[in-house]
Structure formats: structure tokens, C-alpha cells
C-alpha positions as a Markdown table, in Angstrom:
| # | Residue | x | y | z |
|---|---|---|---|---|
| 1 | Met | -30.6 | 6.7 | 124.8 |
| 2 | Glu | -28.7 | 7.5 | 121.6 |
| 3 | Asp | -25.4 | 5.6 | 121.2 |
| 4 | His | -22.6 | 8.1 | 121.9 |
| 5 | Arg | -20.2 | 6.6 | 119.4 |
| 6 | Ser | -22.7 | 6.7 | 116.5 |
| 7 | Ser | -23.6 | 10.3 | 117.2 |
| 8 | Cys | -19.9 | 11.5 | 117.4 |
| 9 | Trp | -18.4 | 10.2 | 114.2 |
| 10 | Ser | -15.4 | 12.0 | 113.0 |
| 11 | Arg | -15.6 | 13.7 | 109.6 |
| 12 | Arg | -13.5 | 11.0 | 108.0 |
| 13 | Glu | -15.8 | 8.3 | 109.4 |
| 14 | Phe | -18.9 | 10.2 | 108.3 |
| 15 | Val | -17.6 | 10.7 | 104.9 |
| 16 | Gly | -16.8 | 7.0 | 104.7 |
| 17 | Gly | -20.3 | 6.3 | 105.7 |
| 18 | Leu | -21.6 | 8.6 | 103.0 |
| 19 | Thr | -19.5 | 6.8 | 100.4 |
| 20 | Val | -20.8 | 3.4 | 101.5 |
| 21 | Ala | -24.4 | 4.7 | 101.4 |
| 22 | Gly | -23.8 | 6.1 | 97.9 |
| 23 | Thr | -22.1 | 3.0 | 96.5 |
| 24 | Ala | -23.6 | 0.0 | 98.3 |
| 25 | Gly | -27.2 | 0.7 | 97.5 |
| 26 | Leu | -28.2 | 1.2 | 101.2 |
| 27 | Leu | -30.6 | 4.0 | 100.0 |
| 28 | Gly | -32.0 | 2.1 | 97.0 |
| 29 | Ile | -29.3 | 3.5 | 94.7 |
| 30 | Arg | -28.1 | 1.6 | 91.7 |
| 31 | Pro | -24.5 | 2.8 | 91.1 |
| 32 | His | -24.3 | 1.1 | 87.7 |
| 33 | Leu | -26.6 | 3.7 | 86.3 |
| 34 | Ala | -24.2 | 6.5 | 87.0 |
| 35 | Ala | -21.3 | 4.4 | 85.7 |
| 36 | Ala | -23.1 | 3.8 | 82.5 |
| 37 | Glu | -23.5 | 7.6 | 81.8 |
| 38 | Pro | -21.0 | 9.7 | 80.1 |
| 39 | Pro | -18.7 | 11.7 | 82.4 |
| 40 | Pro | -19.9 | 15.3 | 83.3 |
| 41 | Glu | -19.0 | 17.9 | 80.8 |
| 42 | Thr | -17.0 | 19.8 | 83.5 |
| 43 | Thr | -15.2 | 18.6 | 86.6 |
| 44 | Arg | -16.1 | 21.8 | 88.4 |
| 45 | Ile | -19.4 | 22.4 | 90.1 |
| 46 | Arg | -20.2 | 25.5 | 92.0 |
| 47 | Leu | -23.0 | 25.7 | 94.7 |
| 48 | Ala | -24.0 | 28.3 | 97.1 |
| 49 | Arg | -23.1 | 28.4 | 100.8 |
| 50 | Leu | -26.2 | 29.9 | 102.5 |
| 51 | Pro | -26.7 | 30.8 | 106.1 |
| 52 | Ala | -29.5 | 28.2 | 106.5 |
| 53 | Met | -29.0 | 24.8 | 107.9 |
| 54 | Cys | -32.2 | 23.5 | 106.1 |
| 55 | Lys | -29.9 | 23.4 | 103.0 |
| 56 | Ala | -28.2 | 20.4 | 104.6 |
| 57 | Pro | -28.5 | 18.2 | 101.5 |
| 58 | Gln | -26.5 | 20.7 | 99.5 |
| 59 | Tyr | -23.6 | 20.7 | 102.0 |
| 60 | Leu | -23.8 | 17.0 | 102.6 |
| 61 | Ala | -23.5 | 16.3 | 98.9 |
| 62 | Glu | -19.9 | 17.3 | 98.6 |
| 63 | Glu | -18.4 | 13.9 | 98.8 |
| 64 | Leu | -21.2 | 12.4 | 96.7 |
| 65 | Leu | -20.5 | 15.1 | 94.0 |
| 66 | Arg | -16.9 | 13.9 | 94.0 |
| 67 | Ala | -18.1 | 10.3 | 93.4 |
| 68 | Glu | -20.1 | 11.7 | 90.5 |
| 69 | Gly | -17.0 | 12.9 | 88.8 |
| 70 | Phe | -16.5 | 16.5 | 90.1 |
| 71 | Ser | -12.9 | 17.0 | 91.3 |
| 72 | Asp | -13.5 | 20.7 | 92.0 |
| 73 | Val | -16.5 | 21.2 | 94.3 |
| 74 | Gln | -16.9 | 24.9 | 95.3 |
| 75 | Tyr | -19.2 | 26.6 | 97.7 |
| 76 | Val | -19.7 | 30.2 | 96.9 |
| 77 | Ser | -20.7 | 32.7 | 99.6 |
| 78 | Glu | -20.9 | 35.9 | 97.6 |
| 79 | Pro | -22.8 | 37.5 | 96.1 |
| 80 | Pro | -26.4 | 36.7 | 97.2 |
| 81 | Ile | -27.6 | 33.5 | 95.7 |
| 82 | Glu | -30.2 | 35.1 | 93.4 |
| 83 | Gln | -27.5 | 37.3 | 91.8 |
| 84 | Ala | -24.9 | 34.5 | 91.7 |
| 85 | Leu | -27.3 | 32.1 | 89.9 |
| 86 | Ala | -28.4 | 34.6 | 87.4 |
| 87 | Glu | -24.8 | 35.7 | 86.7 |
| 88 | Gly | -23.4 | 32.1 | 86.4 |
| 89 | Leu | -21.2 | 32.4 | 89.5 |
| 90 | Val | -23.2 | 29.6 | 90.9 |
| 91 | Asp | -24.2 | 26.6 | 88.7 |
| 92 | Ile | -26.9 | 24.9 | 90.8 |
| 93 | Ser | -28.3 | 25.6 | 94.2 |
| 94 | Met | -31.1 | 25.1 | 96.6 |
| 95 | Asn | -33.0 | 28.3 | 97.4 |
| 96 | Phe | -36.4 | 29.4 | 98.7 |
| 97 | Thr | -39.2 | 28.8 | 96.2 |
| 98 | Pro | -40.7 | 32.3 | 96.3 |
| 99 | Asp | -37.2 | 34.0 | 95.8 |
| 100 | Leu | -36.7 | 31.9 | 92.7 |
| 101 | Leu | -40.1 | 33.0 | 91.4 |
| 102 | Leu | -39.0 | 36.6 | 91.7 |
| 103 | Asn | -35.9 | 35.9 | 89.7 |
| 104 | Ile | -37.7 | 34.1 | 86.9 |
| 105 | Asp | -40.4 | 36.8 | 86.7 |
| 106 | Ala | -37.6 | 39.4 | 86.3 |
| 107 | Gly | -36.3 | 37.6 | 83.3 |
| 108 | Gln | -33.2 | 36.2 | 84.9 |
| 109 | Pro | -31.7 | 32.9 | 83.4 |
| 110 | Val | -32.8 | 30.7 | 86.3 |
| 111 | Val | -34.8 | 27.4 | 86.0 |
| 112 | Phe | -36.4 | 25.2 | 88.6 |
| 113 | Leu | -35.1 | 21.6 | 88.6 |
| 114 | Ala | -36.7 | 19.9 | 91.6 |
| 115 | Gly | -38.3 | 20.3 | 94.9 |
| 116 | Ile | -36.1 | 19.3 | 97.9 |
| 117 | His | -38.1 | 19.7 | 101.2 |
| 118 | Ile | -41.1 | 21.2 | 102.7 |
| 119 | Gly | -41.7 | 22.9 | 106.1 |
| 120 | Cys | -38.6 | 24.6 | 107.5 |
| 121 | Tyr | -40.2 | 27.8 | 108.7 |
| 122 | Glu | -42.5 | 28.6 | 111.6 |
| 123 | Leu | -44.4 | 31.8 | 112.4 |
| 124 | Phe | -44.3 | 32.7 | 116.1 |
| 125 | Gly | -46.8 | 35.0 | 117.8 |
| 126 | Thr | -47.4 | 36.6 | 121.2 |
| 127 | Asp | -50.6 | 35.9 | 123.2 |
| 128 | Gln | -52.4 | 38.5 | 121.0 |
| 129 | Val | -51.6 | 36.7 | 117.9 |
| 130 | Arg | -53.3 | 33.3 | 117.6 |
| 131 | Thr | -54.1 | 33.2 | 113.9 |
| 132 | Ile | -52.8 | 34.8 | 110.8 |
| 133 | Arg | -55.7 | 37.2 | 110.7 |
| 134 | Asp | -54.7 | 38.4 | 114.2 |
| 135 | Leu | -51.6 | 40.0 | 112.5 |
| 136 | Lys | -53.7 | 42.9 | 111.2 |
| 137 | Gly | -52.3 | 46.1 | 112.7 |
| 138 | Lys | -49.4 | 44.2 | 114.3 |
| 139 | Thr | -45.6 | 44.3 | 113.8 |
| 140 | Val | -44.0 | 41.3 | 112.0 |
| 141 | Ala | -40.3 | 41.0 | 112.6 |
| 142 | Leu | -38.0 | 39.3 | 110.1 |
| 143 | Tyr | -34.2 | 38.6 | 110.4 |
| 144 | Gly | -32.4 | 41.1 | 108.1 |
| 145 | Phe | -30.7 | 44.4 | 107.8 |
| 146 | Gly | -33.4 | 47.0 | 107.5 |
| 147 | Ala | -34.9 | 49.8 | 109.6 |
| 148 | Pro | -34.0 | 50.3 | 113.2 |
| 149 | Thr | -36.2 | 49.1 | 116.0 |
| 150 | Gly | -39.7 | 50.8 | 116.0 |
| 151 | Leu | -39.6 | 52.0 | 112.4 |
| 152 | Arg | -41.8 | 50.6 | 109.7 |
| 153 | Thr | -39.6 | 48.8 | 107.1 |
| 154 | Pro | -40.4 | 49.2 | 103.4 |
| 155 | Arg | -41.3 | 45.9 | 101.7 |
| 156 | Arg | -38.6 | 46.4 | 99.1 |
| 157 | Val | -35.8 | 46.0 | 101.6 |
| 158 | Leu | -37.2 | 42.9 | 103.4 |
| 159 | Gly | -35.6 | 39.5 | 103.1 |
| 160 | Val | -37.0 | 36.3 | 101.8 |
| 161 | Gly | -39.1 | 35.6 | 104.9 |
| 162 | His | -41.6 | 38.3 | 104.1 |
| 163 | Leu | -42.7 | 36.4 | 101.0 |
| 164 | Phe | -43.8 | 33.4 | 103.1 |
| 165 | Val | -45.7 | 35.7 | 105.5 |
| 166 | Glu | -47.3 | 37.6 | 102.6 |
| 167 | Ser | -48.4 | 34.3 | 101.1 |
| 168 | Met | -50.0 | 33.3 | 104.3 |
| 169 | Ala | -51.7 | 36.8 | 104.7 |
| 170 | Leu | -53.1 | 36.8 | 101.2 |
| 171 | Tyr | -54.4 | 33.2 | 101.6 |
| 172 | Val | -56.7 | 34.5 | 104.4 |
| 173 | Gly | -57.8 | 37.7 | 102.8 |
| 174 | Leu | -55.4 | 40.2 | 104.4 |
| 175 | Asp | -53.4 | 42.9 | 102.5 |
| 176 | Pro | -49.8 | 42.6 | 103.8 |
| 177 | Ala | -48.8 | 45.9 | 102.1 |
| 178 | Lys | -51.4 | 47.7 | 104.3 |
| 179 | Asp | -52.3 | 45.5 | 107.2 |
| 180 | Phe | -48.9 | 44.8 | 108.7 |
| 181 | Asn | -46.0 | 46.7 | 110.2 |
| 182 | Trp | -42.9 | 45.1 | 108.8 |
| 183 | Leu | -39.7 | 45.2 | 110.6 |
| 184 | Ser | -36.4 | 43.8 | 109.2 |
| 185 | His | -33.7 | 43.7 | 111.8 |
| 186 | Pro | -30.5 | 41.7 | 112.7 |
| 187 | Glu | -31.9 | 41.2 | 116.2 |
| 188 | Ala | -35.4 | 40.3 | 115.2 |
| 189 | Lys | -35.5 | 37.2 | 117.3 |
| 190 | Gln | -34.3 | 39.1 | 120.4 |
| 191 | Leu | -37.0 | 41.8 | 119.8 |
| 192 | Phe | -39.6 | 39.0 | 119.8 |
| 193 | Thr | -38.2 | 37.4 | 122.9 |
| 194 | Glu | -38.4 | 40.8 | 124.7 |
| 195 | Gly | -42.0 | 41.3 | 123.6 |
| 196 | Lys | -41.2 | 44.4 | 121.5 |
| 197 | Val | -42.8 | 42.9 | 118.3 |
| 198 | Asp | -45.9 | 40.8 | 117.9 |
| 199 | Ala | -44.7 | 38.0 | 115.5 |
| 200 | Tyr | -41.5 | 36.6 | 114.2 |
| 201 | Leu | -40.8 | 34.3 | 111.3 |
| 202 | Ala | -38.3 | 31.7 | 112.4 |
| 203 | Phe | -36.2 | 29.3 | 110.4 |
| 204 | Pro | -34.0 | 26.5 | 111.9 |
| 205 | Val | -32.6 | 26.5 | 114.4 |
| 206 | Asp | -34.2 | 29.6 | 115.8 |
| 207 | Ala | -37.6 | 27.9 | 115.7 |
| 208 | Gln | -36.3 | 24.9 | 117.7 |
| 209 | Glu | -34.8 | 27.3 | 120.3 |
| 210 | Leu | -37.9 | 29.4 | 120.8 |
| 211 | Arg | -40.0 | 26.2 | 121.3 |
| 212 | Ala | -37.5 | 24.8 | 123.7 |
| 213 | Lys | -37.5 | 28.0 | 125.7 |
| 214 | Lys | -41.3 | 28.4 | 125.5 |
| 215 | Ile | -41.1 | 31.9 | 124.0 |
| 216 | Gly | -44.3 | 32.8 | 122.3 |
| 217 | His | -46.2 | 30.0 | 120.4 |
| 218 | Val | -46.3 | 28.7 | 116.9 |
| 219 | Val | -49.1 | 30.3 | 114.8 |
| 220 | Val | -48.2 | 28.4 | 111.6 |
| 221 | Ala | -45.9 | 25.4 | 111.2 |
| 222 | Ser | -45.2 | 24.9 | 107.5 |
| 223 | Asn | -44.3 | 21.3 | 108.0 |
| 224 | Ser | -47.7 | 20.4 | 109.3 |
| 225 | Asp | -50.2 | 23.1 | 108.5 |
| 226 | Arg | -52.0 | 23.0 | 105.2 |
| 227 | Pro | -51.7 | 24.2 | 102.5 |
| 228 | Trp | -48.1 | 25.1 | 103.2 |
| 229 | Ser | -47.2 | 21.6 | 104.2 |
| 230 | Gln | -48.3 | 20.4 | 100.7 |
| 231 | His | -45.6 | 22.5 | 98.9 |
| 232 | Phe | -41.9 | 22.8 | 98.7 |
| 233 | Cys | -40.3 | 25.4 | 100.8 |
| 234 | Cys | -36.9 | 24.9 | 99.2 |
| 235 | Ser | -36.3 | 24.0 | 95.6 |
| 236 | Leu | -33.3 | 23.2 | 93.5 |
| 237 | Ala | -32.6 | 25.5 | 90.7 |
| 238 | Gly | -29.9 | 26.0 | 88.1 |
| 239 | Asn | -28.4 | 28.7 | 85.9 |
| 240 | Arg | -30.2 | 28.2 | 82.5 |
| 241 | Asp | -27.1 | 28.3 | 80.4 |
| 242 | Phe | -25.3 | 25.8 | 82.6 |
| 243 | Val | -28.2 | 23.4 | 82.5 |
| 244 | Arg | -28.5 | 23.7 | 78.7 |
| 245 | Thr | -24.8 | 23.2 | 78.0 |
| 246 | His | -24.0 | 20.7 | 80.8 |
| 247 | Pro | -26.9 | 18.2 | 80.9 |
| 248 | Val | -24.9 | 15.3 | 82.3 |
| 249 | Ala | -23.3 | 17.5 | 85.0 |
| 250 | Thr | -26.7 | 18.8 | 85.9 |
| 251 | Lys | -28.2 | 15.3 | 86.3 |
| 252 | Arg | -25.2 | 14.1 | 88.2 |
| 253 | Thr | -25.3 | 17.1 | 90.6 |
| 254 | Met | -29.0 | 16.6 | 91.1 |
| 255 | Arg | -28.5 | 12.9 | 91.9 |
| 256 | Ala | -25.9 | 13.8 | 94.6 |
| 257 | Ile | -28.2 | 16.3 | 96.2 |
| 258 | Leu | -31.2 | 14.1 | 96.1 |
| 259 | Lys | -29.2 | 11.2 | 97.6 |
| 260 | Ala | -28.1 | 13.6 | 100.3 |
| 261 | Ala | -31.7 | 14.5 | 101.0 |
| 262 | Asp | -32.4 | 10.8 | 101.4 |
| 263 | Ile | -29.6 | 10.6 | 104.0 |
| 264 | Cys | -31.0 | 13.6 | 105.9 |
| 265 | Ala | -34.3 | 11.8 | 106.2 |
| 266 | Gln | -32.9 | 8.4 | 107.1 |
| 267 | Asp | -30.0 | 9.4 | 109.5 |
| 268 | Pro | -30.7 | 12.8 | 111.0 |
| 269 | Ala | -28.4 | 12.3 | 114.0 |
| 270 | Arg | -25.3 | 11.8 | 111.8 |
| 271 | Val | -26.3 | 14.6 | 109.5 |
| 272 | Ala | -26.8 | 16.9 | 112.6 |
| 273 | Arg | -23.3 | 16.0 | 113.8 |
| 274 | Phe | -21.9 | 16.8 | 110.4 |
| 275 | Leu | -23.6 | 20.2 | 110.3 |
| 276 | Val | -22.0 | 21.1 | 113.7 |
| 277 | Asp | -18.6 | 19.8 | 112.8 |
| 278 | Lys | -18.6 | 21.8 | 109.6 |
| 279 | Asp | -19.8 | 25.0 | 111.5 |
| 280 | Tyr | -23.1 | 25.3 | 109.7 |
| 281 | Val | -24.8 | 25.4 | 113.1 |
| 282 | Asn | -23.7 | 25.6 | 116.7 |
| 283 | Arg | -26.1 | 23.5 | 118.7 |
| 284 | Tyr | -26.3 | 19.8 | 118.1 |
| 285 | Asp | -29.5 | 19.3 | 120.0 |
| 286 | Tyr | -31.4 | 22.0 | 118.0 |
| 287 | Ala | -29.9 | 20.7 | 114.7 |
| 288 | Leu | -30.9 | 17.2 | 115.5 |
| 289 | Gln | -34.5 | 18.3 | 116.2 |
| 290 | Ala | -34.7 | 20.3 | 113.0 |
| 291 | Met | -33.3 | 17.4 | 111.0 |
| 292 | Lys | -36.0 | 15.2 | 112.4 |
| 293 | Glu | -38.8 | 17.7 | 111.7 |
| 294 | Ile | -37.9 | 18.8 | 108.2 |
| 295 | Pro | -39.6 | 16.4 | 105.6 |
| 296 | Tyr | -36.5 | 15.7 | 103.4 |
| 297 | Asn | -38.2 | 12.6 | 102.0 |
| 298 | Lys | -41.0 | 14.3 | 100.0 |
| 299 | Trp | -39.0 | 15.1 | 96.8 |
| 300 | Arg | -40.3 | 11.8 | 95.2 |
| 301 | Glu | -43.9 | 12.3 | 96.3 |
| 302 | Tyr | -44.8 | 15.9 | 95.9 |
| 303 | Asp | -45.2 | 17.7 | 92.5 |
| 304 | Pro | -42.8 | 20.7 | 92.2 |
| 305 | Glu | -44.9 | 22.2 | 89.4 |
| 306 | Ala | -47.8 | 22.4 | 91.8 |
| 307 | Thr | -45.6 | 24.3 | 94.2 |
| 308 | Val | -44.5 | 26.8 | 91.5 |
| 309 | Arg | -48.1 | 27.3 | 90.5 |
| 310 | Phe | -49.2 | 27.8 | 94.2 |
| 311 | Tyr | -46.7 | 30.4 | 95.1 |
| 312 | Ala | -46.8 | 32.2 | 91.8 |
| 313 | Leu | -50.5 | 32.8 | 92.3 |
| 314 | Arg | -49.8 | 34.1 | 95.8 |
| 315 | Leu | -47.1 | 36.4 | 94.7 |
| 316 | Arg | -49.1 | 37.6 | 91.7 |
| 317 | Asp | -52.0 | 38.5 | 94.0 |
| 318 | Ala | -49.5 | 40.5 | 96.1 |
| 319 | Gly | -48.3 | 42.4 | 93.1 |
| 320 | Met | -44.8 | 40.9 | 93.6 |
| 321 | Ile | -44.6 | 39.3 | 90.1 |
| 322 | Lys | -46.4 | 40.0 | 86.8 |
| 323 | Ala | -46.2 | 36.7 | 84.9 |
| 324 | Asn | -49.0 | 34.1 | 85.3 |
| 325 | Pro | -48.0 | 30.7 | 86.7 |
| 326 | Gln | -48.3 | 29.0 | 83.3 |
| 327 | Lys | -45.8 | 31.4 | 81.8 |
| 328 | Ile | -43.3 | 30.9 | 84.6 |
| 329 | Ile | -43.7 | 27.1 | 84.3 |
| 330 | Ala | -43.1 | 27.3 | 80.6 |
| 331 | Gln | -40.1 | 29.5 | 80.8 |
| 332 | Gly | -38.6 | 28.7 | 84.2 |
| 333 | Thr | -38.8 | 25.0 | 84.8 |
| 334 | Asp | -37.0 | 21.9 | 83.5 |
| 335 | Trp | -38.3 | 18.7 | 85.1 |
| 336 | Arg | -36.7 | 16.2 | 82.7 |
| 337 | Phe | -33.8 | 15.3 | 85.0 |
| 338 | Leu | -36.1 | 14.9 | 88.0 |
| 339 | Lys | -38.3 | 12.5 | 86.1 |
| 340 | Glu | -35.3 | 10.3 | 85.2 |
| 341 | Leu | -33.9 | 10.4 | 88.8 |
| 342 | Lys | -37.3 | 9.5 | 90.3 |
| 343 | Arg | -37.2 | 6.3 | 88.3 |
| 344 | Glu | -33.5 | 5.6 | 89.0 |
| 345 | Leu | -33.5 | 6.3 | 92.8 |
| 346 | Lys | -36.6 | 4.4 | 93.8 |
| 347 | Gly | -36.2 | 3.4 | 97.4 |
């Protein structure tokens, strides 16, 4: 049984633990490397606050960012992350890889910096949907604010989830523009629970709740099913101008977030408690299960450029982007800081 005291740290105790982990080398970190660097070009760093608990490293990094020399750490909720990054209202943020590809293809000043984790989403189906091919002619529901129940939702108003489903469909030879009935709805999970739609794309902690309640079954789990489990679901990106003019701040921010990803992998119970205490999620048990299931320790192992190429090919096949993968990689990636940090943060 889990020790009650360790799972119920106060925020002050947890932050103290983070500081120790960040400075005493408990995660293979060498603090003298940061001390030997020049200070960040700015003491303010702005990140996005997104309604997704899989972004835990970004939230967890707050105190680590202060240790990196940022006295003003801001979490921006509005506008949407894609717009905020492009307009320079957010400096650096985690976000869904396909979303970032759409931004870069549209010519927005956004660059990939690193991959953070794989496998946070799961496609659930009814008894009539056992494989992705079974989705043909079926209704796929996504969380969002689109058409009301029973109406086909145009792809242009769908949220980020549809990019993952489209990628899966294209991979098995379906045409998601013609073969599916898309439904974007704020009560998408409830519609699936009531059997009113055939499939639902779930993110944490909805996926953990559906499995716990034995509602439907998992058709695709991106943390274990290939090829999705071989690529980053969430990547770290920056505003191009910020990265160009603030290289030290960029590297220090990345180091804090990557350290936080390591903490997520090594101590999921305390991170789950942190997320509940900070109101990022309501249920500790579901948060803990999600933290254990999301592979936060793959940022050193997997190649983020391969992820960019993989999803760029899928989205180009769907007609969602025009640029080829090589152009996106040339214009929309900057791996120099990641390469340095992989060497520094060897664990």
C-alpha cells in the first residue's frame, strides 16, 4: 500500500522536494553546468496553461524555472496556444505535434525544440468498432464546441483530436474527409457513454475513467500501439523570435521542463498529488494512473525529427498541410539546445 504521508505532501514540501531534486543531482543533473552559463537574457518567461494534464512537466517546472533565473514565471490561458505562440504572447510551450505542424505550414513563427512524451490519447469504440477500419460510416466524437448532437461537424471547426484520428485513418487507407461522421461537442464523452456515437478520442483523465468504468473498449492506445507509440504526442515549441534573441533563456527553460519530465517519470505519485493540489485535475486516482502510463522518459531516446516527418506525411496526405516534411524540418525545427541538454542531463 502506498505510504499516505508521501502521497499527501503539502505544496511547500513538494516544492522543497523539487528543489532538492533539481540541485542535488538526484535525477542525474549537474547543477554546475547551469551555474557556468550566463544568466538568461530576460527574467520573464511565459508559458501556456492548457486544459490537459498530460502537460504536467510544463506546470511542474515553475519552481525549477525560478532556479534557472526566471523571477517572473507566467502561465497564459488566452488566447489559444497556437495564436499565443505565433503572436509572441507565449514564449515556449508544450503542444500537440500535429497542431504545431499546421502552424508552421501556415508560415507562423513557431519552431519545434524537443519531443516531450508519447502516448497520452486513446481511441475508444463500441462493440461495432474493433479496428480503425471499422470506423467507416461511423460517428467519431471529439471534445469541443462544434455542431449539436446528431449533426455532421465540418472538419474546419474540429479540435486537435481530429488530427490524430485522421492520421490513424490515413495510415490504414481510409479517407477521413469522406468515411467518417465527425462530431465536435462539449459533452462528447457523455454521448459515447450513452451509446449515441460510435467512437470517442479520449485524453487523460477521461481515458482512465472510461477504462475504470468499463465503458466501451480501447481501439488504439497511443502509448503502446505502433506506429503511434514510436512518436511524440506532445512536443516543445517556441516563438521563433524569442528563441533567436534569447538563446540562454530558451535553453534554461528547456532544461527546467525536461527535468520536470524526468520527475514525472520517476515519482508519478507526488506529481499526481501536485496536479490535484493545483487544480489541474480533480481525481487523484485517475491522475496517478495517467502519470504512470504516459511515457515521460522517452525524450532522450526518441528522435523528434522522425516524429515531425511522420506526422507531416500523414497531414500532407490528408490535404491539411502543403509543405513537404523536409521543408518543415528546415524551416520549423531547432534541435541545437536539445542536443546540448541530452549530453548534460544524462541519467
